[in-house]
C-alpha positions as CSV (number, residue, x, y, z in Angstrom):
1,M,0.0,0.0,0.0
2,M,2.8,2.4,0.8
3,N,4.3,1.8,-2.6
4,K,1.2,3.4,-4.2
5,L,1.7,6.6,-2.2
6,A,4.6,7.8,-4.3
7,L,2.5,9.9,-6.7
8,P,4.0,11.9,-9.5
9,E,4.5,15.6,-8.8
10,S,2.2,16.7,-11.5
11,S,-0.8,15.1,-9.9
12,T,-0.6,17.0,-6.6
13,F,-1.6,20.5,-7.7
14,P,-4.9,21.5,-6.3
15,G,-7.5,22.8,-8.8
16,K,-6.2,20.6,-11.6
17,P,-8.0,17.4,-12.7
18,M,-6.4,14.3,-11.2
19,P,-5.1,11.7,-13.6
20,P,-7.0,8.3,-13.7
21,T,-4.2,6.6,-11.7
22,A,-4.4,9.1,-8.9
23,E,-8.2,8.9,-8.8
24,C,-8.1,5.2,-8.6
25,W,-5.6,5.4,-5.8
26,F,-7.9,7.9,-4.0
27,D,-10.7,5.4,-4.3
28,D,-8.5,2.6,-3.0
29,A,-7.7,4.7,0.0
30,C,-11.4,5.4,0.7
31,I,-12.1,1.7,1.0
32,L,-9.9,1.6,4.1
33,D,-11.5,1.6,7.6
34,M,-11.1,4.8,9.7
35,D,-8.3,3.4,11.8
36,Y,-6.3,2.2,8.8
37,F,-6.9,5.5,7.0
38,V,-5.5,7.4,10.0
39,K,-2.4,5.2,9.9
40,T,-2.1,5.8,6.2
41,I,-2.3,9.6,6.6
42,S,0.4,9.4,9.3
43,G,2.6,7.5,6.9
44,I,2.0,10.0,4.1
45,K,3.0,12.9,6.4
46,A,6.1,11.0,7.4
47,K,7.1,10.7,3.8
48,G,7.0,14.5,3.4
49,V,4.1,14.7,1.0
50,R,2.9,18.3,0.5
51,P,0.1,19.4,2.9
52,D,-2.3,20.4,0.1
53,L,-2.2,16.8,-1.2
54,V,-2.8,15.4,2.2
55,G,-5.8,17.8,2.5
56,S,-7.2,16.7,-0.8
57,I,-6.9,13.0,0.3
58,I,-8.8,13.8,3.5
59,A,-11.5,15.8,1.7
60,H,-12.0,13.0,-0.9
61,Y,-12.2,10.3,1.8
62,A,-14.7,12.4,3.9
63,S,-16.9,13.0,0.9
64,K,-17.1,9.3,0.1
65,W,-18.1,8.3,3.6
66,L,-20.2,11.4,4.5
67,P,-21.9,12.8,1.4
68,D,-22.9,16.0,3.3
69,L,-19.2,17.0,3.1
70,S,-19.0,16.7,-0.7
71,G,-20.9,19.9,-1.4
72,N,-22.9,18.1,-4.1
73,D,-26.4,17.1,-3.0
74,T,-26.8,14.6,-5.8
75,E,-23.6,12.8,-5.1
76,K,-24.1,9.9,-2.6
77,G,-21.7,7.1,-2.5
78,P,-22.7,3.5,-1.7
79,M,-20.3,3.5,1.3
80,S,-21.9,6.4,3.2
81,L,-22.5,6.1,6.9
82,Q,-26.2,6.4,6.4
83,E,-26.4,3.3,4.3
84,S,-23.5,1.2,5.7
85,S,-25.8,-0.5,8.3
86,P,-29.4,-0.3,9.2
87,E,-28.8,1.1,12.7
88,S,-30.7,3.5,14.9
89,V,-30.5,7.2,14.4
90,T,-28.6,7.6,17.7
91,V,-25.9,5.1,16.6
92,S,-25.6,6.8,13.2
93,W,-25.1,10.2,14.8
94,M,-22.5,8.8,17.2
95,K,-20.6,7.4,14.2
96,K,-20.8,10.7,12.5
97,R,-19.5,12.5,15.6
98,F,-16.6,10.1,15.9
99,F,-15.9,10.5,12.1
100,V,-15.9,14.3,12.2
101,E,-13.7,14.4,15.4
102,T,-11.2,12.0,13.8
103,L,-11.0,14.1,10.6
104,V,-10.4,17.3,12.5
105,G,-7.6,15.6,14.4
106,I,-5.7,14.5,11.3
107,L,-6.0,17.8,9.4
108,P,-2.6,19.2,8.3
109,P,-1.7,22.2,10.5
110,E,-0.5,24.3,7.5
111,R,-2.7,27.2,6.3
112,D,-4.6,26.8,3.0
113,S,-4.0,23.0,3.0
114,I,-7.8,22.4,3.2
115,P,-10.4,24.3,1.1
116,C,-12.4,26.8,3.2
117,N,-15.8,25.5,1.8
118,F,-14.9,22.0,2.9
119,L,-14.1,23.3,6.4
120,L,-17.4,25.1,6.5
121,R,-19.3,22.0,5.6
122,L,-17.3,20.1,8.2
123,L,-18.2,22.7,10.8
124,R,-21.9,22.5,9.9
125,T,-21.8,18.8,10.4
126,A,-19.9,19.2,13.7
127,N,-22.6,21.6,15.0
128,M,-25.3,19.2,13.9
129,V,-23.9,16.1,15.6
130,G,-22.6,18.0,18.6
131,V,-18.9,17.4,18.7
132,E,-16.6,18.6,21.5
133,P,-16.1,22.4,21.7
134,S,-12.4,22.1,21.2
135,Y,-12.9,20.6,17.8
136,K,-15.3,23.4,16.9
137,A,-12.8,26.0,18.0
138,E,-10.1,24.4,15.9
139,L,-12.4,24.5,12.8
140,E,-13.4,28.1,13.5
141,K,-9.8,29.1,13.8
142,R,-8.9,27.5,10.5
143,I,-11.9,29.0,8.7
144,S,-11.1,32.5,9.9
145,W,-7.6,32.2,8.4
146,Q,-9.1,31.9,4.9
147,L,-12.5,33.4,5.3
148,D,-12.0,35.4,2.0
149,Q,-12.2,32.0,0.1
150,A,-15.7,31.2,1.6
151,S,-18.9,31.2,-0.4
152,L,-22.2,32.6,0.8
153,K,-23.9,29.3,0.3
154,E,-21.5,27.4,2.7
155,L,-21.4,30.3,5.2
156,M,-25.2,30.2,5.7
157,I,-24.9,27.5,8.4
158,P,-28.2,26.9,10.1
159,S,-28.5,27.2,13.9
160,F,-28.8,23.8,15.7
161,S,-29.2,25.4,19.1
162,H,-32.5,25.5,20.8
163,T,-31.7,28.7,22.7
164,C,-31.1,30.6,19.4
165,G,-34.3,31.9,17.8
166,T,-32.8,32.7,14.4
167,L,-32.7,30.3,11.5
168,L,-29.0,31.0,10.7
169,D,-26.2,30.8,13.2
170,V,-25.4,34.5,13.2
171,E,-23.3,34.3,16.3
172,L,-21.0,31.9,14.6
173,V,-20.4,34.2,11.7
174,I,-19.8,37.1,14.1
175,R,-17.1,35.1,15.8
176,L,-15.5,34.2,12.4
177,V,-15.5,37.7,11.1
178,K,-14.1,39.2,14.4
179,R,-11.4,36.6,14.4
180,F,-10.5,37.4,10.8
181,A,-10.4,41.1,11.6
182,S,-8.0,40.5,14.6
183,L,-5.4,38.8,12.4
184,D,-2.1,40.5,11.7
185,E,-1.8,42.8,8.7
186,G,0.9,40.5,7.3
187,T,-1.4,37.5,7.4
188,R,-4.3,39.0,5.6
189,S,-4.1,41.2,2.5
190,G,-6.2,44.2,1.5
191,I,-8.0,42.2,-1.2
192,A,-9.0,39.5,1.3
193,V,-10.5,42.2,3.6
194,V,-12.6,43.6,0.7
195,K,-13.8,40.1,-0.2
196,V,-14.8,39.4,3.4
197,A,-16.7,42.8,3.5
198,K,-18.7,41.9,0.4
199,L,-19.4,38.4,1.9
200,V,-20.6,40.0,5.1
201,D,-22.9,42.4,3.3
202,S,-24.5,39.6,1.3
203,Y,-24.9,37.5,4.5
204,L,-26.5,40.4,6.3
205,A,-29.0,40.9,3.4
206,E,-30.0,37.2,3.7
207,A,-30.1,37.1,7.5
208,A,-32.1,40.4,7.8
209,L,-35.1,38.6,6.4
210,D,-35.4,36.7,9.7
211,T,-37.8,38.5,12.0
212,N,-36.0,37.0,15.0
213,L,-32.7,38.6,14.2
214,S,-31.9,41.1,17.0
215,L,-30.6,44.6,16.3
216,E,-27.6,44.0,18.4
217,D,-26.4,41.0,16.3
218,F,-27.0,42.9,13.1
219,I,-25.0,45.9,14.3
220,A,-22.2,43.6,15.7
221,L,-21.8,41.8,12.4
222,G,-22.0,45.0,10.3
223,A,-19.4,46.8,12.5
224,A,-17.0,43.8,12.8
225,L,-14.8,45.0,10.0
226,P,-13.0,48.4,9.9
227,S,-14.4,51.2,7.9
228,H,-11.7,51.0,5.1
229,A,-12.8,47.4,4.3
230,R,-15.7,48.7,2.2
231,A,-15.0,50.9,-0.9
232,M,-18.8,51.3,-1.4
233,D,-21.5,51.0,1.2
234,D,-24.2,50.0,-1.3
235,G,-24.3,46.4,0.0
236,L,-24.5,47.4,3.6
237,Y,-27.3,49.9,2.8
238,R,-29.2,47.2,1.0
239,A,-28.9,44.9,4.1
240,I,-30.1,47.7,6.4
241,D,-33.1,48.5,4.2
242,T,-34.0,44.8,4.1
243,Y,-33.8,44.7,7.9
244,L,-36.1,47.7,8.3
245,K,-38.6,46.1,5.9
246,A,-38.7,42.9,7.9
247,H,-38.7,44.7,11.2
248,P,-41.2,47.6,10.9
249,G,-41.5,48.0,14.6
250,V,-37.9,49.3,15.1
251,S,-37.9,52.6,17.1
252,K,-36.7,55.9,15.7
253,Q,-33.7,55.8,18.0
254,D,-32.7,52.3,16.9
255,R,-33.0,53.4,13.2
256,K,-30.6,56.2,13.9
257,V,-28.1,53.8,15.5
258,L,-28.5,51.4,12.6
259,C,-27.9,54.1,9.9
260,R,-24.7,55.2,11.6
261,L,-23.1,52.1,10.0
262,I,-23.5,53.7,6.6
263,D,-21.0,56.3,5.3
264,S,-23.1,58.5,3.0
265,R,-20.0,59.5,1.1
266,K,-19.5,55.9,-0.1
267,L,-23.0,55.5,-1.6
268,S,-23.3,55.3,-5.4
269,P,-25.7,57.8,-7.1
270,E,-28.3,55.1,-7.5
271,A,-28.2,54.1,-3.8
272,S,-28.2,57.8,-2.8
273,L,-31.3,58.4,-4.9
274,H,-33.0,55.5,-3.3
275,A,-32.0,56.6,0.2
276,A,-33.3,60.1,-0.4
277,Q,-36.7,58.7,-1.2
278,N,-36.7,56.0,1.5
279,E,-39.3,56.7,4.1
280,R,-38.0,54.0,6.4
281,L,-34.8,56.0,7.0
282,P,-34.7,58.7,9.7
283,V,-34.8,62.3,8.5
284,R,-31.3,63.0,9.7
285,A,-29.9,60.2,7.6
286,V,-31.7,61.4,4.5
287,I,-30.4,65.0,5.0
288,Q,-26.9,63.7,5.4
289,V,-27.2,61.7,2.1
290,L,-28.5,64.9,0.3
291,F,-25.7,67.0,1.7
292,C,-23.1,64.5,0.6
293,E,-24.6,64.4,-2.9
294,Q,-24.6,68.2,-3.1
295,S,-20.9,68.3,-2.0
296,K,-20.0,65.7,-4.7
297,L,-21.9,67.7,-7.3
298,N,-20.2,71.0,-6.4
299,R,-16.8,69.3,-6.4
300,H,-17.5,67.7,-9.8
301,V,-18.5,71.1,-11.3
302,D,-15.4,72.8,-9.9
303,W,-13.1,70.2,-11.3
304,S,-14.8,70.0,-14.7
305,G,-14.7,73.8,-14.9
306,S,-11.0,74.1,-14.1
307,F,-10.0,71.3,-16.6
308,N,-12.4,72.4,-19.4
309,G,-11.6,76.1,-19.1
310,T,-15.2,77.2,-18.8
311,R,-14.5,78.7,-15.4
312,S,-11.4,80.7,-14.5
313,P,-9.8,79.9,-11.2
314,N,-8.7,83.5,-10.7
315,P,-10.7,86.8,-10.9
316,A,-8.4,88.4,-13.5
317,G,-9.5,85.9,-16.2
318,L,-6.0,84.6,-16.8
319,E,-5.4,81.3,-18.6
320,A,-6.1,78.2,-16.6
321,P,-3.0,76.4,-15.4
322,V,-2.0,73.0,-16.7
323,R,-1.9,71.5,-13.3
324,C,-4.0,72.3,-10.1
325,M,-2.3,75.0,-8.1
326,S,-1.7,74.7,-4.4
327,K,-3.2,77.0,-1.9
328,R,0.1,78.8,-1.4
329,E,0.4,79.4,-5.2
330,M,-3.1,80.7,-5.4
331,N,-2.5,83.2,-2.6
332,A,0.7,84.4,-4.2
333,Q,-1.1,84.8,-7.5
334,Q,-3.9,86.8,-5.9
335,M,-1.4,89.1,-4.2
336,E,0.4,89.7,-7.5
337,I,-2.9,90.6,-9.2
338,K,-3.7,93.0,-6.4
339,K,-0.3,94.8,-6.8
340,L,-0.8,95.1,-10.5
341,K,-4.2,96.7,-10.0
342,E,-2.7,99.2,-7.6
343,E,0.1,100.0,-10.0
344,L,-2.3,100.5,-12.8
345,L,-4.4,103.0,-10.8
346,R,-1.3,105.0,-9.8
347,V,-0.2,105.2,-13.4
348,Q,-3.6,106.4,-14.5
349,S,-3.7,109.1,-11.9
350,Q,-0.2,110.3,-12.9
351,C,-1.3,110.4,-16.6
352,V,-4.3,112.5,-15.7
353,A,-2.2,115.0,-13.6
354,M,0.3,115.3,-16.5
355,Q,-2.4,116.0,-19.0
356,M,-3.9,118.7,-16.8
357,Q,-0.5,120.5,-16.5
358,M,0.0,120.2,-20.3
359,E,-3.3,122.0,-20.9
360,K,-2.3,124.8,-18.5
361,L,1.0,125.3,-20.3
362,V,-0.7,125.5,-23.7
363,D,-3.1,128.1,-22.4
364,K,-0.3,130.5,-21.4
365,K,1.0,130.7,-25.0
366,K,4.5,131.4,-24.2
367,G,7.4,131.4,-26.7
368,F,8.9,128.2,-25.3
369,F,8.0,125.8,-22.5
370,R,9.8,125.5,-19.3
371,W,9.7,121.8,-18.9
372,K,11.6,121.6,-15.7
373,K,8.8,123.4,-13.9
374,L,6.3,120.6,-14.6
375,G,5.3,118.6,-11.6
376,I,6.0,115.1,-12.9
377,M,6.0,112.1,-10.5
378,P,9.3,110.2,-10.0
379,S,7.8,106.9,-11.3
380,L,7.6,108.2,-14.9
381,K,11.3,108.5,-15.4
382,S,11.1,107.6,-19.1
383,S,8.7,110.4,-19.8
384,V,10.8,112.9,-17.9
385,S,13.9,111.9,-19.9
386,V,12.1,112.4,-23.2
387,F,10.8,115.9,-22.1
388,E,14.4,116.9,-20.9
389,K,15.8,115.8,-24.3
390,I,13.3,117.9,-26.2
391,E,14.1,120.9,-23.9
392,E,17.8,120.6,-24.6
393,E,17.3,120.5,-28.3
394,R,15.1,123.6,-28.2
395,E,17.7,125.5,-26.1
396,A,20.5,124.4,-28.4
397,N,18.7,125.7,-31.5
398,F,17.8,129.0,-29.8
399,G,21.4,129.5,-28.5
400,R,22.8,129.8,-32.0
401,Q,21.3,133.2,-32.5
402,T,22.0,135.0,-29.2
403,P,22.2,139.0,-29.2
404,I,26.0,138.8,-28.6
405,D,26.6,136.9,-31.8
406,I,24.5,139.3,-33.7
407,K,26.6,142.3,-32.7
408,S,29.9,140.7,-33.4
409,K,29.1,140.1,-37.1
410,P,29.1,143.1,-39.6
411,V,25.8,144.1,-40.8
412,R,25.7,144.4,-44.6
413,P,23.1,146.7,-46.1
414,P,21.0,145.2,-48.8
415,K,22.1,145.8,-52.3
416,W,19.8,148.2,-54.3
417,R,18.9,147.2,-57.7
418,K,20.2,149.8,-60.3
419,S,17.5,151.3,-62.4
420,M,18.0,151.5,-66.1
421,S,15.8,154.4,-66.3
């Protein structure tokens, strides 16, 4: 028998179809009694076989002897415990209990060696037959490690306790989610947290239909994960709306506490529109949803205007920048615009004053202008230099014909034209 355990390496990958030889070998292992199977698994582990292969052997063996663990309702093997012997129901349940406890005891300790859905089916059977609490705790710990791989169908484990009034075992799911949330950041990835959040929202939507579900359990499961686990709160809003439909007698204060689980900023436009028209929500929650939608709309208009150029980000109507300016850059630009406005007003006032003085000088009608007496502001240095240059040219031209130069030159009388008459 041990010679058959040396399987080729290619047949040990999970998720791939097993070759016919490996499948026949699995069927041969399933014929063994439970005691011989445990010894065989111990020998396989001693040979150093990979844990995922050991887990697949255990899952295949369990599905043959207990069809409830196969996940396929139509698959029932002829060697199942229900049909192995016509015994009483009590004896059959005791055999199932021993079978489940033995399987839990031989599971490989490595993480991800057993599929999460198989562990959930095993836990459901363990709760049904009433195994020892230590075995249940071991299964819950293993499931919480890989809760992101679970499906909603397998997570909906019915409640087998007479003290619990709900159809589903909500307290079990709360323990699983809280244990998953308490794992270290290195052991769980961000994608796993997002998957678990979606799974919880779907589970809440199904469990909310139960009229016996208490508000405390609903809030405990909805708040078991951190706020960053949900990118959108549409699933959580759907679950809360379903709960309020199934529980119309919830007080106004409890409705407010329930709506605090929702972040209005994470609702999609469709969910926000539904929430704004939802009469089951408290008025404060509706107003908060409307306020968040108005803020989103204003922000969208501002961004679209700044990128499309339809709105100018500054009052001077300058060209829109290529990138979004920071607050410090915007303040500096506004100060610069303010200084330019002040400089423009000062230049305009100086031009008006200079024009008035020019009109006064023209009215005096003097032979030449005394430009140095004009009251020109120091800021217009270029204009002053032009005026001084014109004045120098006028004085130079006028200085060529001074009275002293006229006296020094001999005055010649004009020649008279001789008359022929």
